[in-house]
C-alpha positions, 0 to 999 in steps of 0.5 A: 229691237235690240238683242240681249246678252243671254237673259231670257227670263226677267222677273219684276217685283213692283206693287204699281201695275202702271209702272209694271206695264211701262216696264214690261212694254220697254223690255219687250221693245228691247227683246220680244223673246224675254219670259217677263214674269211680274209679282206685285208683292214679295209675300212667300217668294221662295214658294212662287220662285220655286213654282216658275218654269225657269229660274230668272236670269235677273230680278228687278224690284221695287224697294218700297213694297206693302207688307214684306218689303223689298230688302227683306225679299232680298235677304230671303232670296239670297239666303236660299241656296237655289237662289243665292246667285240670282242677280238683283236690281233694285229700284225706287222713286226716292233711294237714299244712300243709307237704303242702297247700302242696305240693299247692297249689303243684303245681296243686290247687285245694282240699283237705279233711281226710277227713271222719269221718262220712258227714253230714260228707263229704255236706256237703263235697261238697255245698259243692264240687260247688255251688261254695260256699266250704269 
């Protein structure tokens, strides 16, 4: 088990329960002490964030979500002073340069293409949690 650098609460927003479960398994393998909150949509995101026990240290969000997409969700979060410094990492199965540019413009801190193997996901999350360059 690896130890993360002061990241204790992670929020994942992904409409695919299987992807969320894999994400959770890999994160707990990296550090079983992480508090993990999973959402399947961005509806009323500020109300949801306000109800959490603690403000997440980092948010991983799938760009393509039903209803309010990930980009709109980022914009809503960053426009709220309490959450404006929340670190946000977007991911998706297909990321165009245009989508990346829009996400970064709206306040995302980083991005990655959904890995095709658990090993790739493990390596990416380890780098992100240890604040190593992607």
